[in-house]
C-alpha positions, 0 to 999 in steps of 0.5 A, spaced: 500 500 500 502 507 498 506 510 504 506 517 506 503 523 502 509 528 501 508 535 498 514 538 494 517 545 496 518 547 489 511 548 488 511 554 493 518 556 490 516 562 485 520 558 480 514 559 475 511 565 477 507 562 482 507 564 489 513 564 493 513 561 501 520 561 505 522 554 507 520 555 514 513 557 512 512 552 507 513 546 512 508 549 516 503 550 510 504 542 508 502 540 515 496 545 515 494 542 509 494 535 511 501 532 508 505 527 512 512 529 509 515 534 505 520 533 499 525 539 499 528 542 493 535 542 495 537 549 491 535 556 493 530 559 495 529 553 499 534 547 502 541 550 498 547 546 501 550 553 501 545 556 506 544 550 511 549 548 516 549 542 520 546 547 526 541 550 521 539 543 519 538 541 526 533 546 527 529 545 521 529 537 523 526 539 530 521 544 526 519 538 522 518 533 528 514 538 532 509 539 525 509 531 525 512 531 518 517 525 519 517 523 511 523 527 508 526 526 501 531 531 498 530 533 491 537 534 488 538 537 481 543 534 477 546 533 470 551 528 469 553 530 462 553 537 462 558 542 459 562 536 455 565 542 450 569 544 456 573 537 458 578 541 462 572 543 467 571 537 472 564 537 471 562 530 474 567 531 480 563 537 482 556 534 481 558 528 485 561 533 490 554 536 490 551 530 491 555 529 497 552 535 500 545 533 499 547 526 503 549 531 508 542 534 508 539 528 508 543 525 514 541 532 518 534 531 517 533 524 517 531 523 510 532 516 507 532 518 499 536 523 495 533 524 488 538 526 483 537 526 475 541 523 470 543 527 464 541 531 458 544 528 451 549 533 449 552 534 442 559 533 445 560 526 446 556 519 443 550 517 446 554 511 449 560 515 452 554 519 455 551 513 458 557 510 461 559 517 464 552 517 467 553 510 470 559 511 473 557 518 476 551 514 479 555 509 482 560 513 485 554 517 488 551 511 491 558 508 494 559 515 497 552 515 500 552 508 502 555 509 509 550 514 511 544 509 509 542 514 504 538 512 497 541 515 491 534 515 487 534 516 480 528 520 477 526 518 470 526 526 468 532 527 463 534 524 456 538 518 459 534 513 462 527 517 461 524 511 457 522 505 462 526 500 459 532 504 459 531 506 466 531 499 468 538 498 464 541 504 467 539 501 474 542 495 473 548 498 470 550 502 476 549 495 480 549 498 487 543 496 492 542 503 494 541 506 487 534 505 486 529 508 481 524 514 483 520 512 477 514 516 475 509 516 470 509 523 466 515 521 461 512 514 460 505 517 459 507 522 454 510 517 450 504 512 450 507 507 454 503 502 458 503 505 464 501 499 468 506 495 465 511 500 466 509 501 473 509 493 475 517 493 472 519 498 478 514 497 484 518 493 488 524 497 487 522 504 487 522 507 494 518 514 492 515 517 486 513 524 484 506 526 481 503 531 477 497 531 472 497 535 465 493 536 459 496 536 452 495 543 448 496 543 441 501 547 437 501 550 430 506 554 426 503 558 420 506 558 413 504 564 410 507 562 403 502 556 404 496 560 408 496 554 412 499 551 419 503 545 420 502 541 427 507 542 432 509 538 438 504 539 443 505 543 450 503 540 457 498 544 461 498 543 469 491 541 471 488 538 478 489 531 479 485 527 476 483 532 470 489 530 466 491 525 461 495 521 465 492 514 468 494 515 475 490 509 477 493 504 472 500 507 474 499 507 482 495 500 481 501 497 477 506 500 483 502 497 488 501 490 485 508 489 484 510 491 492 510 498 492 509 501 499 513 508 498 512 515 499 508 519 494 510 527 493 505 532 489 509 537 485 507 543 482 513 545 477 510 548 471 504 554 471 498 551 473 491 552 469 488 556 474 494 561 476 499 561 481 496 565 487 497 561 494 489 559 494 490 556 488 496 552 490 493 550 496 487 547 492 491 543 487 495 540 493 488 538 497 485 535 490 492 531 490 490 528 497 483 527 496 485 523 490 490 519 493 485 517 499 480 515 493 485 511 490 487 507 497 479 507 498 478 503 492 484 498 493 481 497 500 474 495 497 477 491 491 
């Protein structure tokens, strides 16, 4: 059965023009809304390693405990294939060191999982070379985190490993027990994957997943010489849970059928259909909690 429901702090980070709440205000918001934990964006304006000493982490942990928000995921932002055009810069080493700092944050907050991304494909190297450097970086991150009992969780967000079959290959290639997939539904749904089948492949090995729902909006480009339009790749529009094209009942069902019992975070990480004021953010967050409870109820009675 699904574990605790978390709210991702990026939702209230102001990153897409929505309302901004400082981290201390955000965690109070998550508790008031009824969440059981938080996913904390490990960059400014929230939980940047540059701003959080061990003493500051201890203070934040005490606040989380007082708010009864024990479940925490640290959300890192990595790109292990970045800046390949400048080989003299030790970019992979810098990013691995950054993940070390995220593990420090996790230790200080009692968090079990540090979320990372893979890499965007770069024209400066072959696909195979970029795959190998990403596997090597993830392997080192996992080994360095092992003594802290922290999971390096890989979300299928960037180009490498975004397909569920490739994600399986990637995790197997890393081959470290504490490098685990944080498999989510968004990318597979965009590419018409069988969400239930994809989820069943990951449920037993996934400690956490992140959720957001979208509708597709068609796009067109005008060609004046033809007095006509050509169809472009559609864009996505964030909408409340259950109102988008992603079949989350199939996805969550596939996860739980194969042994998933991890945490589920809700994120608002793009402009919302109804605007970005605090009331709208809160309404979307409550709708997610209602959706999760409805799903749990359906599983209990089935």
